[in-house]
C-alpha positions as CSV (number, residue, x, y, z in Angstrom):
1,M,6.4,93.1,231.8
2,S,8.3,91.2,229.3
3,Y,12.0,90.7,229.2
4,T,14.3,90.2,226.3
5,N,16.9,87.6,226.7
6,Y,20.3,88.7,225.4
7,P,22.9,86.1,225.2
8,S,25.6,86.6,227.5
9,A,29.3,86.6,226.7
10,G,29.6,83.2,227.9
11,T,26.6,82.0,225.9
12,P,27.7,79.9,222.9
13,T,26.9,81.1,219.3
14,P,24.7,78.9,217.2
15,A,26.5,76.5,215.1
16,G,27.7,77.7,211.6
17,R,27.2,81.5,211.7
18,P,30.6,83.1,212.4
19,N,32.4,80.8,209.9
20,D,29.9,81.6,207.1
21,S,30.7,85.4,207.2
22,K,34.4,84.8,206.9
23,D,33.9,82.5,204.0
24,N,31.9,85.1,202.2
25,R,34.5,87.7,202.6
26,K,37.2,85.3,201.3
27,L,35.0,84.6,198.3
28,I,34.5,88.2,197.5
29,Y,38.2,88.9,197.9
30,G,39.0,86.0,195.6
31,I,36.6,87.2,193.0
32,L,38.0,90.7,193.2
33,I,41.5,89.4,193.0
34,V,40.6,87.2,190.0
35,A,38.9,90.2,188.3
36,L,41.9,92.4,189.0
37,L,44.3,89.8,187.7
38,G,42.1,89.4,184.6
39,T,42.0,93.1,184.1
40,W,45.8,93.4,184.4
41,G,46.2,90.4,182.2
42,Y,44.0,91.9,179.6
43,I,45.8,95.2,179.9
44,I,49.1,93.4,179.5
45,Y,47.8,91.3,176.6
46,D,46.3,94.3,175.0
47,K,49.5,96.3,175.4
48,N,51.5,93.4,174.0
49,K,49.0,93.1,171.1
50,T,49.2,96.9,170.6
51,N,53.0,96.8,170.6
52,E,52.9,93.8,168.2
53,N,50.6,95.8,166.0
54,I,52.8,98.8,166.2
55,A,55.8,96.6,165.4
56,Q,54.0,95.1,162.5
57,L,53.0,98.6,161.3
58,Q,56.5,99.8,161.7
59,T,57.7,96.8,159.8
60,Q,55.2,97.4,157.1
61,T,56.2,101.1,157.0
62,R,59.8,100.2,156.8
63,T,59.0,97.6,154.1
64,T,56.9,100.2,152.3
65,E,59.7,102.7,152.6
66,V,62.3,100.2,151.5
67,S,60.0,99.3,148.6
68,R,59.5,102.9,147.8
69,D,63.3,103.6,148.1
70,S,64.0,100.5,146.1
71,I,61.6,101.6,143.4
72,Q,63.1,105.1,143.4
73,E,66.6,103.7,143.4
74,A,65.7,101.3,140.6
75,Y,64.2,104.2,138.6
76,N,67.2,106.5,139.3
77,D,69.7,103.8,138.2
78,I,67.8,103.2,135.0
79,A,67.4,106.9,134.3
80,Q,71.1,107.5,135.0
81,Q,72.0,104.6,132.7
82,F,69.8,106.0,129.9
83,D,71.2,109.6,130.4
84,T,74.8,108.3,130.3
85,L,74.0,106.3,127.2
86,K,72.4,109.2,125.6
87,S,75.2,111.7,126.4
88,N,77.9,109.3,125.3
89,N,76.3,108.6,122.0
90,L,74.9,111.9,120.8
91,Q,76.2,111.1,117.3
92,L,73.8,108.1,117.1
93,Q,70.7,110.1,118.2
94,G,69.4,110.4,114.7
95,K,68.9,106.7,114.5
96,L,67.5,106.4,118.0
97,S,65.2,109.3,118.2
98,K,62.0,107.1,118.2
99,K,63.3,105.0,121.1
100,D,64.4,108.2,122.8
101,E,60.9,109.6,122.7
102,D,59.4,106.3,124.0
103,I,61.7,106.2,126.9
104,K,61.1,109.9,127.7
105,S,57.4,109.3,127.7
106,L,57.8,106.3,130.0
107,R,60.0,108.2,132.4
108,S,57.5,111.0,132.6
109,Q,54.8,108.5,133.6
110,I,57.0,107.0,136.3
111,E,58.0,110.4,137.7
112,T,54.4,111.5,137.8
113,E,53.4,108.3,139.7
114,L,56.4,108.7,142.1
115,K,55.1,112.1,143.2
116,K,51.7,110.7,144.2
117,S,51.0,110.2,147.9
118,N,48.9,107.1,147.2
119,R,51.1,105.8,144.4
120,D,50.6,102.4,143.1
121,N,53.9,100.5,143.7
122,A,52.8,97.5,141.6
123,K,52.2,99.9,138.7
124,L,55.5,101.6,139.3
125,Q,57.3,98.3,139.3
126,S,55.6,97.3,136.1
127,L,56.5,100.7,134.5
128,I,60.1,100.4,135.7
129,K,60.4,96.9,134.4
130,E,59.2,98.2,131.0
131,L,61.6,101.1,131.2
132,R,64.5,98.7,132.0
133,G,63.6,96.6,129.0
134,K,63.5,99.7,126.7
135,V,66.8,101.0,128.1
136,T,68.4,97.6,127.7
137,D,67.1,97.5,124.1
138,Y,68.4,101.1,123.7
139,E,71.8,100.0,124.9
140,T,71.8,97.0,122.5
141,Q,70.9,99.3,119.6
142,I,73.8,101.6,120.6
143,A,76.2,98.7,120.7
144,Q,75.0,97.6,117.2
145,L,75.3,101.1,115.9
146,K,78.7,101.4,117.4
147,A,79.8,98.2,115.8
148,E,78.4,99.4,112.5
149,N,80.1,102.7,112.9
150,E,83.4,101.0,113.7
151,Q,83.0,98.8,110.7
152,L,82.2,101.9,108.6
153,T,85.2,103.7,110.1
154,T,87.4,100.7,109.3
155,S,86.0,100.6,105.8
156,N,86.5,104.4,105.5
157,K,90.1,104.0,106.6
158,Q,90.6,101.2,104.1
159,L,89.0,103.4,101.4
160,T,91.1,106.3,102.5
161,V,94.2,104.2,102.2
162,Q,93.1,102.9,98.8
163,R,92.2,106.4,97.8
164,D,95.6,107.7,98.9
165,S,97.3,104.8,97.2
166,L,95.3,105.5,94.0
167,N,96.2,109.2,94.3
168,T,99.8,108.4,94.7
169,S,99.6,106.0,91.7
170,N,97.7,108.7,89.7
171,Q,100.4,111.2,90.7
172,T,103.1,108.8,89.7
173,L,101.2,108.0,86.4
174,A,100.7,111.7,85.8
175,Q,104.4,112.3,86.5
176,N,105.3,109.4,84.2
177,L,102.9,110.6,81.6
178,S,104.3,114.1,81.9
179,T,107.8,112.8,81.6
180,T,106.8,110.6,78.8
181,Q,105.0,113.4,77.0
182,A,108.0,115.7,77.6
183,E,110.3,113.0,76.3
184,K,107.9,112.4,73.4
185,A,107.8,116.1,72.7
186,Q,111.6,116.2,72.9
187,V,111.9,113.2,70.6
188,E,109.4,114.7,68.2
189,D,111.2,118.1,68.5
190,V,114.5,116.5,67.7
191,A,113.0,114.3,65.1
192,S,111.3,117.2,63.4
193,T,114.6,119.1,63.2
194,L,115.9,119.2,59.7
195,H,119.3,118.0,58.7
196,A,121.6,119.6,56.2
197,S,123.9,117.6,53.9
198,N,126.2,118.1,50.9
199,I,127.3,121.5,52.3
200,N,129.3,123.4,49.7
201,I,131.0,126.8,50.2
202,E,132.4,128.7,47.3
203,A,134.2,132.0,47.2
204,I,133.0,134.0,44.2
205,N,134.9,136.7,42.3
206,V,132.5,139.0,40.4
207,K,134.0,140.6,37.3
208,G,133.0,144.1,36.2
209,S,130.9,142.6,33.4
210,G,129.0,140.6,36.0
211,K,130.7,137.4,35.1
212,E,131.4,135.2,38.1
213,K,134.4,133.0,38.8
214,T,135.3,130.9,41.8
215,T,138.4,131.8,43.6
216,S,140.5,130.6,46.5
217,T,142.3,133.9,47.3
218,A,141.1,136.3,49.9
219,K,141.8,139.4,48.0
220,R,139.7,138.3,45.0
221,A,136.7,137.1,46.9
222,D,133.6,139.2,46.6
223,L,131.1,136.9,48.2
224,F,130.5,133.4,49.6
225,R,127.9,131.2,47.8
226,I,126.7,128.6,50.4
227,S,124.6,125.7,49.2
228,F,123.3,122.5,50.9
229,Q,120.5,120.1,50.9
230,L,117.8,119.7,53.5
231,D,117.2,116.0,53.8
232,E,113.9,114.2,53.7
233,N,112.0,114.4,57.0
234,R,108.7,112.7,57.6
235,I,108.2,114.2,61.0
236,A,108.7,117.9,60.3
237,D,105.5,119.7,59.3
238,S,105.4,121.4,55.9
239,G,105.8,125.2,56.1
240,E,108.2,127.9,56.5
241,K,111.4,127.0,58.4
242,E,114.0,129.5,59.8
243,L,117.6,128.6,59.3
244,Y,120.4,130.5,61.1
245,V,123.8,130.6,59.5
246,V,126.8,131.4,61.7
247,V,130.0,132.4,59.9
248,T,133.2,132.4,62.0
249,G,136.2,134.2,60.6
250,P,139.8,133.1,60.7
251,D,140.2,135.0,63.9
252,G,137.6,132.7,65.6
253,K,135.0,135.5,65.9
254,P,131.5,135.3,64.4
255,I,131.1,137.7,61.5
256,T,128.1,140.0,61.6
257,T,126.6,141.6,58.6
258,P,124.1,144.3,59.7
259,S,123.0,144.7,56.1
260,D,121.7,141.1,56.2
261,G,120.1,141.6,59.6
262,S,122.5,139.8,61.9
263,G,121.4,139.2,65.4
264,T,121.3,136.5,68.2
265,F,119.3,133.3,68.6
266,Q,119.0,130.6,71.3
267,T,120.6,127.2,70.8
268,R,119.7,124.0,72.7
269,D,123.2,123.2,73.7
270,E,125.4,126.3,73.4
271,G,123.1,129.0,74.8
272,E,122.8,132.3,73.0
273,K,124.8,132.7,69.8
274,V,125.3,135.4,67.3
275,Y,124.2,134.5,63.8
276,T,125.5,136.0,60.6
277,N,122.5,135.5,58.4
278,K,119.0,134.1,58.6
279,V,117.4,132.1,55.8
280,D,113.7,131.4,55.5
281,V,112.8,128.3,53.4
282,Q,109.5,126.6,52.5
283,Y,109.8,123.0,53.4
284,T,107.5,120.2,52.3
285,Q,107.2,117.2,54.7
286,G,109.0,114.1,53.4
287,Q,110.9,115.8,50.6
288,R,114.4,117.0,50.0
289,L,115.0,120.7,49.5
290,P,118.1,122.3,47.9
291,V,119.0,125.6,49.5
292,S,121.5,128.1,48.1
293,F,122.2,131.7,49.1
294,D,125.0,134.3,48.7
295,W,126.6,136.1,51.6
296,K,129.3,138.7,51.7
297,I,131.1,140.9,54.2
298,D,129.9,144.4,54.4
299,N,133.3,146.0,53.8
300,N,134.1,143.3,51.2
301,H,137.5,142.6,52.9
302,Y,138.1,138.9,53.4
303,Q,140.9,137.6,55.6
304,T,143.1,134.7,54.7
305,G,142.5,131.6,56.6
306,N,139.7,129.2,57.4
307,Y,136.1,130.3,57.5
308,T,133.6,128.0,59.4
309,I,130.0,128.0,58.3
310,Q,127.5,126.4,60.8
311,I,123.8,125.9,60.0
312,Y,121.1,125.8,62.8
313,H,117.5,124.8,62.8
314,N,115.2,124.6,65.8
315,G,118.1,125.5,68.0
316,Y,120.2,122.5,66.9
317,K,123.2,122.6,64.6
318,I,122.2,120.6,61.5
319,G,125.3,121.0,59.4
320,E,128.8,122.5,59.2
321,G,131.3,123.3,56.5
322,T,134.6,125.2,56.0
323,K,136.2,127.4,53.4
324,S,139.8,128.3,53.3
325,L,141.1,131.5,51.6
326,K,144.7,131.9,50.9
327,K,146.9,134.9,50.3
328,G,147.1,135.4,46.6
329,G,150.3,136.0,44.7
330,L,151.2,139.1,42.7
331,F,149.3,137.9,39.6
332,S,146.8,135.7,41.2
């Protein structure tokens, strides 16, 4: 029968065994702790890295949004500038229609690109730069056209002033010409008026036999023989001239003779007058013309006193003479 020998409690353990187990456990724990710390470190690093990436993405997003907003804002500013220029300068559109079409086409391209989800900002910036240049050129053209228009307006004002001045001068000249023509016509009118000279008035007594004898008594007078000369006139045209003869009696009243066709005529200085007789003569320009005619009162009754005979042509009095008849004696 065999026996197994178990060490008793008081029996000492072989050297090195208990201490080895403890050391192994510590090593395992250390490795686990290191691994855990590494894991947490990685997690923390990874999280920080992720946060950093997120921050970078957010920054890029904000940058992209700012860039997009900046591009949009730049475009809006230029578009508004162009619209303002266009609306304020409609009168100049005829000269800017080609540039207007170019800008409209470029704006259409930009607006189409802005609507794209994957738009090309570099292309947009290039298009906006080109648009800015065209709008600036457009503005420059407007400024030039405005300057030209202002110059034309100034020139037009000057021309208007000159035209008005010329019109005023022309009106003044026309008035002066009209006045001159009127004065010339008046001068010619006066100059063409004939003049009577050598006026002679005789009272004639006609005998039963037809023999005539001059008389100075009223009761023997049968008619007046009036004679005068129309002087030479180089202005008056040749042709028939009307002469009006006004005979005023001793009572100061004009004498009318209906048998001779008395009537009224218009004078230049005395208004309307009654004429006693009208005499038509044929006058030749530049020559003297003797005129003689007989006149008598219808009732053949002559008053004593002074008779005044006035001769008119062209409304002007051209000569005047008097004849005095006295009261005859018993045998005169």
